[in-house]
C-alpha positions, 0 to 999 in steps of 0.5 A: 491526394495530399499526404496527412501531416505527421503528428510530432511528439516532443520527448521533452514535452512528454517528459515534462508532462510525466514529471508534472503528473508525478508531482501532482500525484505526490502532492495529492498523496501528501495532502490526502495523508495529512488532511484526509481526502474529504478535506482536500480540493483540486485547487489545494492539490494544484497549489501544492504542486505549483500548477493550475487546477486546469493542469490537474485535470488535464494531467491526472484527472479528477480528485477521485481519478487521482485517488484511484491512481494512488491505490493502484500505485500502493498495489504495485509498489507493495513488495508483496511478491518480494516478501512472498518469495522470501517466506516461501524459500524458508523451510523453518517455521520461525525463519518464515515468520521472520521473513514475513514480519520483515517483508511486510514492515519494509512494505508498510514503512516505504508506503506509509504516506500512501497507505495513510492517504487511502486509510483517511479517504475511506470515511468520505469516499463515495465507495470506501468499502470497494476502495479498501477491498481493491487496495488490500486484495493482493495483500490478503491473498499473500498472507493466505499463501503464507499461512498455507506455507506455515502449515505445510512446514509445521502445523501451528495450533488452529486451522489454516484460515485462522492462521491467515486471519491472525497474520492479517491482524498482525502484519496487515496494514491495521497492525502496523498502523496501530503501533506506528501511527496511532502509538508512535512506536518505532518500526524496529519495535513494532516489528519485533513485538508483532513477530514475538507475538506471532511466534508465541501464538503460532508455536506448534503444539 
């Protein structure tokens, strides 16, 4: 009985394929952020990445597959775990809010293009609501944890659920986007303002 041939996998070929996929995803993210998901075609992504449309499908899948990967990237790279460790390590109400403001600022600033790509995809995506929930579920859960910690340190005015809603209003992606993307604020100014507003509103009675 003949011995089956072993499939040879070239490390260089695997590395080249990974680099191509990464280039495709970066190009798609940039185009989705600039033009919006509905105005970008696979051919556009291919041209931006310097590959063929066939290579896009083979490496990263359809346009919807690419957007799903962008969302997964946003979730993995959000920095929410690092931020929450910093927040939960604080034993002072104001220091915990400062850690939250800075941590969410760093996450939103570093992932700004990805967040814009997702945000601009929502109106034209076939299931935009589910996409948004998937992209933000961990983020919202982290802010609920932060609200619980703040109430454990020094009970702010209002119930814990309301505090979680306010933290989302200030430090969720919408708050940062309103100030930075829509109004052109520098990140430092946005962080200082959101922190100042949170401290004033959540000051313990």
